[in-house]
C-alpha positions as CSV (number, residue, x, y, z in Angstrom):
1,M,-0.2,0.2,0.0
2,A,1.3,3.7,-0.5
3,R,1.0,6.6,1.3
4,R,0.1,9.9,-0.2
5,L,2.4,12.8,0.3
6,S,2.0,16.5,-1.2
7,F,4.4,17.7,-3.8
8,Q,6.4,19.2,-0.9
9,R,9.8,17.4,0.0
10,A,9.3,14.5,2.5
11,T,10.6,14.5,5.9
12,A,13.0,11.4,7.1
13,K,10.7,10.0,9.6
14,P,9.9,6.4,8.6
15,L,6.2,5.8,8.0
16,W,6.3,2.0,8.4
17,S,8.0,0.9,11.7
18,Q,6.4,-2.8,12.4
19,N,5.8,-5.9,10.3
20,I,8.3,-5.1,7.6
21,C,11.5,-6.2,6.1
22,V,13.9,-3.5,6.7
23,L,16.9,-3.6,4.4
24,D,20.7,-2.1,4.4
25,L,21.0,-0.2,1.1
26,V,23.5,1.9,-0.7
27,L,21.9,5.3,-0.8
28,D,24.6,7.7,-1.6
29,W,27.2,6.3,-4.0
30,P,30.2,9.1,-4.6
31,R,29.8,10.1,-8.3
32,T,33.6,8.8,-8.7
33,G,34.1,5.2,-7.4
34,I,31.5,2.9,-6.3
35,E,31.7,2.3,-2.5
36,K,29.2,0.0,-0.5
37,R,28.0,1.4,2.2
38,R,25.7,-0.4,4.5
39,N,24.9,2.2,7.8
40,A,21.9,3.4,6.2
41,R,18.4,2.0,7.0
42,V,15.6,2.4,4.3
43,E,12.1,1.6,4.9
44,S,10.1,3.4,2.2
45,V,10.5,4.4,-1.3
46,L,9.2,7.7,-2.7
47,A,7.8,7.6,-6.3
48,A,5.8,10.0,-8.5
49,V,2.6,8.2,-9.9
50,R,0.2,9.2,-12.2
51,V,-3.4,9.3,-10.9
52,A,-5.1,10.7,-13.4
53,P,-4.6,12.0,-17.0
54,S,-1.6,14.9,-16.8
55,K,-1.9,14.4,-12.9
56,T,0.9,13.2,-10.7
57,E,1.2,12.7,-6.8
58,I,4.6,11.9,-4.8
59,R,3.9,8.8,-2.9
60,E,5.4,6.5,-0.3
61,F,5.6,2.7,-1.0
62,P,7.0,0.3,1.4
63,M,10.4,-1.1,0.9
64,P,10.0,-4.8,-0.7
65,D,11.4,-7.9,0.3
66,I,14.1,-8.8,-2.2
67,P,13.8,-12.9,-3.0
68,Q,16.9,-15.0,-3.8
69,D,16.0,-14.8,-7.4
70,G,15.2,-10.9,-7.2
71,A,17.0,-7.5,-7.1
72,L,16.6,-3.9,-6.4
73,L,17.6,-1.2,-8.6
74,K,18.6,2.3,-7.2
75,M,17.6,4.7,-9.7
76,E,19.9,7.3,-11.3
77,V,18.0,8.5,-14.7
78,A,14.7,7.9,-16.2
79,G,14.5,9.1,-19.9
80,I,11.2,10.7,-20.7
81,C,10.2,10.4,-24.5
82,G,7.1,11.2,-26.5
83,T,5.4,8.0,-25.3
84,D,5.4,9.3,-22.0
85,V,3.7,12.4,-23.0
86,R,1.1,10.8,-24.6
87,L,0.4,7.9,-22.0
88,Y,0.3,10.9,-19.4
89,R,-2.2,13.2,-21.4
90,E,-4.3,10.0,-22.3
91,P,-3.6,7.3,-19.7
92,P,-4.9,3.7,-21.3
93,S,-6.7,2.9,-17.7
94,S,-7.5,4.7,-14.7
95,A,-5.4,2.8,-12.5
96,P,-2.5,4.4,-10.6
97,V,1.2,3.9,-12.4
98,I,4.9,5.0,-11.5
99,M,5.7,5.7,-15.3
100,G,9.3,5.7,-16.4
101,H,10.6,2.9,-18.9
102,E,13.8,4.3,-19.9
103,N,15.6,3.3,-16.7
104,I,19.4,3.5,-15.7
105,G,20.6,2.6,-11.9
106,Y,22.7,0.7,-9.8
107,I,22.2,-2.8,-8.5
108,A,21.7,-1.8,-4.7
109,K,20.5,-5.3,-3.5
110,T,20.6,-8.7,-4.9
111,G,19.5,-12.4,-4.5
112,S,22.0,-15.2,-4.7
113,E,19.8,-16.9,-7.4
114,F,19.6,-13.5,-9.4
115,T,23.3,-12.9,-9.5
116,K,23.9,-16.6,-10.4
117,R,21.4,-16.8,-13.3
118,Q,22.0,-12.8,-14.5
119,G,25.4,-12.2,-13.4
120,F,24.8,-9.1,-11.8
121,K,26.4,-7.9,-8.3
122,E,25.5,-5.2,-6.2
123,G,26.9,-1.8,-7.4
124,D,26.7,-2.6,-11.1
125,L,25.3,0.1,-13.0
126,V,22.8,-1.3,-15.4
127,F,20.1,-0.3,-18.1
128,L,17.0,-2.1,-17.3
129,E,14.7,-2.9,-20.1
130,H,10.9,-2.3,-19.8
131,Y,9.7,-5.6,-21.1
132,V,9.1,-8.5,-18.3
133,S,8.8,-11.8,-20.2
134,C,7.2,-14.8,-18.9
135,G,10.2,-17.0,-20.8
136,Q,8.1,-19.9,-21.8
137,C,6.0,-18.8,-24.6
138,E,6.9,-19.0,-28.6
139,W,7.9,-15.4,-28.6
140,C,10.2,-15.8,-25.6
141,H,11.9,-19.2,-27.1
142,L,12.7,-16.9,-30.1
143,G,14.5,-14.3,-28.3
144,Q,11.2,-12.0,-29.0
145,Y,10.4,-11.2,-25.9
146,R,9.2,-7.8,-26.4
147,H,6.0,-9.7,-28.0
148,C,5.1,-11.9,-25.1
149,E,1.8,-11.8,-23.7
150,N,3.1,-11.2,-20.1
151,T,4.5,-7.8,-21.0
152,D,2.1,-6.7,-23.6
153,W,-0.1,-4.3,-21.6
154,R,-2.5,-3.6,-24.5
155,Y,-4.2,-7.1,-24.6
156,N,-3.2,-8.0,-20.8
157,P,-4.4,-6.0,-17.9
158,S,-2.0,-7.9,-15.8
159,A,1.0,-7.5,-17.8
160,I,4.4,-6.5,-16.2
161,R,6.1,-3.6,-18.3
162,Y,8.0,-1.0,-16.4
163,G,6.3,2.2,-16.6
164,Y,2.9,0.9,-17.3
165,T,2.2,-1.7,-15.0
166,R,-0.5,-0.6,-12.2
167,A,1.5,0.8,-8.7
168,D,-1.3,-1.2,-6.7
169,A,0.2,-4.6,-8.1
170,A,2.8,-5.6,-5.6
171,P,5.7,-5.1,-4.7
172,H,4.5,-1.8,-6.3
173,L,8.0,-0.4,-7.7
174,W,7.4,-0.7,-11.5
175,G,8.5,2.1,-12.9
176,G,11.6,4.2,-13.1
177,F,10.2,7.7,-11.7
178,A,11.0,6.3,-8.2
179,Q,13.8,6.1,-6.2
180,Y,14.3,2.3,-6.4
181,V,12.8,-0.4,-8.7
182,Y,11.8,-4.0,-8.3
183,L,13.6,-6.3,-10.6
184,P,12.2,-9.8,-10.7
185,W,14.0,-12.9,-11.7
186,N,12.9,-12.4,-15.5
187,A,13.9,-8.8,-15.9
188,V,16.1,-8.0,-18.6
189,V,19.3,-6.3,-17.4
190,H,22.1,-4.9,-19.3
191,H,25.8,-3.8,-18.0
192,V,26.0,-0.1,-18.8
193,P,30.1,0.0,-20.5
194,K,32.5,1.7,-18.4
195,G,33.0,5.5,-19.1
196,V,29.3,5.9,-20.1
197,T,27.7,8.2,-17.4
198,P,24.1,7.1,-16.3
199,E,22.7,10.4,-18.1
200,L,24.2,9.4,-21.1
201,A,23.5,5.7,-20.7
202,G,19.6,7.3,-20.4
203,L,19.7,7.4,-24.2
204,A,20.0,3.8,-24.3
205,T,16.4,3.0,-25.4
206,P,16.0,5.6,-28.1
207,M,19.1,4.4,-29.4
208,S,18.2,0.8,-29.2
209,N,15.2,1.4,-31.3
210,G,17.0,3.3,-33.7
211,I,18.9,0.4,-34.5
212,E,16.1,-2.0,-34.6
213,W,13.9,0.4,-36.6
214,S,16.6,1.7,-39.5
215,L,19.1,-1.2,-39.3
216,F,16.8,-4.4,-38.7
217,D,13.6,-3.4,-39.9
218,G,14.5,-0.6,-42.2
219,G,17.4,-2.3,-43.7
220,V,19.7,0.8,-43.8
221,G,23.1,0.0,-44.5
222,Y,25.9,0.9,-46.7
223,N,25.2,3.9,-49.3
224,S,21.6,3.6,-48.3
225,T,19.4,7.2,-49.1
226,V,17.3,7.8,-45.9
227,L,14.4,10.0,-45.2
228,I,13.9,10.7,-41.5
229,Q,10.7,12.4,-40.5
230,G,10.7,14.2,-37.2
231,P,13.8,15.7,-35.2
232,G,13.0,14.6,-31.8
233,Q,15.3,12.0,-29.6
234,Q,14.0,9.3,-31.5
235,G,14.6,10.9,-35.2
236,L,18.0,12.3,-34.0
237,S,18.8,8.6,-32.8
238,Q,18.0,7.0,-36.0
239,T,20.2,9.8,-37.8
240,V,23.1,8.7,-35.7
241,I,22.6,5.1,-36.2
242,C,22.1,5.7,-40.2
243,K,25.2,7.5,-40.4
244,Q,27.2,4.8,-38.6
245,A,25.6,2.4,-40.9
246,G,26.9,3.9,-44.0
247,A,24.1,5.5,-45.1
248,S,25.1,8.0,-48.0
249,L,22.3,10.5,-47.8
250,I,20.2,11.5,-44.8
251,I,17.4,13.8,-44.8
252,V,15.5,14.9,-41.8
253,T,12.3,16.8,-41.7
254,G,10.9,19.1,-38.9
255,T,8.8,22.3,-38.4
256,S,9.6,25.6,-37.3
257,R,9.5,24.8,-33.6
258,D,12.0,22.2,-34.4
259,G,14.9,24.7,-35.1
260,A,17.6,23.6,-32.2
261,R,16.6,20.0,-33.0
262,I,17.6,20.4,-36.5
263,E,20.6,22.1,-35.8
264,V,21.8,19.1,-33.5
265,A,20.6,16.9,-36.6
266,K,23.2,18.5,-38.7
267,V,25.9,18.0,-36.3
268,L,24.8,14.1,-35.8
269,G,25.3,13.6,-39.3
270,A,22.2,15.0,-41.8
271,D,23.1,16.0,-45.0
272,Y,20.0,17.8,-45.7
273,V,17.5,19.4,-43.2
274,I,14.0,20.4,-44.3
275,N,11.4,22.8,-42.4
276,V,8.0,21.5,-44.1
277,E,6.5,24.7,-43.0
278,K,8.6,26.7,-45.1
279,E,9.1,24.5,-48.2
280,D,7.6,21.9,-50.2
281,P,9.1,18.8,-48.5
282,L,8.4,16.8,-51.5
283,A,9.7,19.0,-54.0
284,R,12.9,19.5,-52.0
285,I,13.5,15.6,-51.6
286,K,12.9,15.0,-55.2
287,E,15.5,18.2,-55.9
288,I,17.9,16.5,-53.3
289,T,17.7,13.0,-54.9
290,G,17.5,14.1,-58.4
291,G,14.2,12.7,-58.9
292,K,14.7,9.5,-57.7
293,G,13.7,9.6,-54.2
294,V,14.9,7.5,-51.0
295,D,15.5,3.8,-50.3
296,V,13.9,4.0,-46.7
297,V,11.6,6.5,-44.9
298,L,11.5,6.4,-41.0
299,D,8.5,8.2,-39.6
300,C,9.6,9.4,-36.2
301,T,6.8,12.0,-35.9
302,A,4.2,12.2,-33.3
303,G,1.0,13.5,-33.6
304,A,1.4,14.7,-37.4
305,G,-1.8,12.6,-38.7
306,T,-1.6,10.8,-41.9
307,T,0.7,13.5,-43.5
308,P,4.1,11.9,-42.8
309,I,3.1,8.7,-44.3
310,L,1.7,10.0,-47.5
311,L,4.8,12.3,-47.9
312,G,6.7,8.9,-47.2
313,V,4.9,7.0,-50.0
314,E,5.7,9.7,-52.6
315,A,9.5,10.4,-51.2
316,L,10.2,6.6,-51.6
317,K,12.0,5.6,-54.9
318,R,10.3,4.3,-58.0
319,R,10.1,0.5,-56.8
320,G,10.8,-1.2,-53.9
321,G,11.1,1.0,-50.9
322,T,10.8,0.3,-47.4
323,M,8.9,2.6,-44.7
324,V,8.9,1.9,-41.2
325,V,6.2,3.7,-39.0
326,Q,5.4,4.0,-35.2
327,G,2.4,5.8,-35.4
328,E,-0.9,4.7,-33.7
329,I,-3.4,6.6,-35.5
330,A,-7.2,4.9,-35.4
331,E,-8.3,5.8,-38.7
332,F,-6.4,6.7,-42.3
333,P,-8.9,7.7,-44.5
334,N,-8.1,7.1,-48.4
335,F,-5.5,5.1,-47.6
336,P,-3.4,5.0,-50.8
337,I,-2.9,1.4,-51.0
338,G,-2.7,1.4,-54.8
339,R,0.0,3.9,-54.8
340,I,1.8,1.6,-52.3
341,T,1.2,-1.5,-54.3
342,A,2.2,0.3,-57.7
343,K,5.7,0.9,-56.2
344,A,5.9,-2.1,-54.5
345,I,6.6,-0.6,-51.2
346,T,7.2,-2.6,-47.9
347,I,5.7,-1.0,-44.7
348,K,6.8,-2.3,-41.5
349,S,5.7,-0.9,-38.0
350,A,8.2,-0.1,-35.4
351,R,7.6,-2.0,-32.2
352,G,10.4,-1.6,-29.1
353,H,13.6,-3.4,-29.3
354,S,15.4,-6.5,-29.3
355,Y,18.4,-7.5,-26.7
356,K,20.8,-7.4,-29.6
357,A,19.8,-3.6,-30.5
358,C,20.2,-2.5,-26.7
359,E,23.7,-4.3,-26.4
360,L,24.6,-2.4,-29.7
361,A,23.2,1.0,-28.6
362,L,24.9,0.8,-25.4
363,Q,28.4,0.3,-27.4
364,Q,27.4,3.2,-29.9
365,L,27.2,5.3,-26.6
366,A,30.7,3.9,-25.4
367,S,32.1,4.6,-28.9
368,K,32.1,8.3,-28.4
369,R,32.0,8.8,-32.2
370,F,29.1,11.3,-32.1
371,P,28.8,14.1,-29.7
372,L,25.2,12.5,-28.3
373,E,25.6,14.5,-25.1
374,R,23.7,17.3,-27.6
375,L,20.7,15.2,-26.7
376,T,20.5,14.9,-22.9
377,T,19.7,18.7,-22.7
378,H,17.5,18.9,-19.7
379,K,17.4,17.3,-15.8
380,F,14.6,17.3,-13.5
381,G,13.8,16.2,-10.1
382,L,11.2,13.5,-8.6
383,H,9.0,16.3,-7.6
384,D,9.3,18.1,-11.1
385,V,7.6,15.2,-13.1
386,D,5.0,17.1,-14.6
387,L,6.9,19.9,-15.6
388,A,9.3,17.4,-17.2
389,I,6.7,15.8,-19.0
390,R,5.5,18.7,-20.8
391,S,8.7,20.3,-21.6
392,V,9.3,17.1,-23.5
393,G,5.8,17.4,-25.4
394,G,6.7,21.4,-26.2
395,Q,4.5,22.8,-23.4
396,G,6.8,23.5,-20.5
397,V,10.7,24.2,-20.6
398,P,11.7,25.4,-23.9
399,G,14.4,23.2,-26.2
400,V,14.1,19.9,-24.5
401,I,15.3,17.1,-27.0
402,H,15.9,14.4,-24.0
403,A,15.2,14.9,-20.5
404,S,16.5,13.2,-17.8
405,L,14.5,12.5,-14.3
406,M,16.8,12.3,-11.3
407,P,14.6,10.4,-8.7
408,W,17.1,11.5,-6.0
409,Q,17.2,15.4,-6.7
């Protein structure tokens, strides 16, 4: 059970003093060098809970028991993306939820079986994927646990997925907008490479999506020509990945409010940028490509309706292009199926990432080949979750690309 608090800083007075398991945990590792400290007693955990559309409450939850096959993550950074903006504004259910699905932290407590199975020990800096699979179904055996019903919140109301699972489901700590996160035996965890800071590691999710969508789904590779629609954190991640893969031409589109992001796109490898509000994007794409069009279109827009898809269909080359889309618009009137068929276009949906994509993303962050720190523009504390989400959505602090929520600030 959780106790509600105001948005004021909580006092240090413990709220639970009887009949609970009090753990000795690492509370404040120094920034340089990890030193285990076991002189702090923690009885409760602060978390920001979405309780209604665009409404958050700070609540306290009891510290959970950690079984031999489980662990506890001390949160350092929870990234905030466009999906958080949408789910905050339009929650899929009325249940209270601790949001936060792009999670980086230190292993604070681990059972012996968890360490034996997963290979992680206390003090390790890790990236936690948001999927929690069953390990038994067809998809899990194929290594595609992102499709497992156990973590699919759209079809399974009891699904476990970080940032989506209801906060009243014990042991409650199922989201990164909290000081600690609970790790069951089937949590998917990755080591963060040495030299990568927690804040930079917070880009692992958009970077892994970029690898999955552009390389694995879109087939971008050496000498590919690519149109990336939308210069948000996802579009900019795609820019880096396409450049790394050897694309010979990268075009990024945006709007007038994306001015700063478009400049970052240039730094990260975009050959051309187009403001779709100031020039005809299709005419400009045709001009750039000598009338041929591009090999691959990556739709990284949010809330732009059918326009990016229609543009992508026409911007693709005469035959055999590929389009990867992530939008979830409910209806598409006059869908151009005839045009898609005539051009032999392959359309794929962008749905999450694989284990391999995550590992490659972490390696990309560690390589320091690109100035990816340009993406991590803003930091927010736990009590500023509402402002942080609104800022990512363009309604709060200006100029945000990727926001880092720091639960201990």
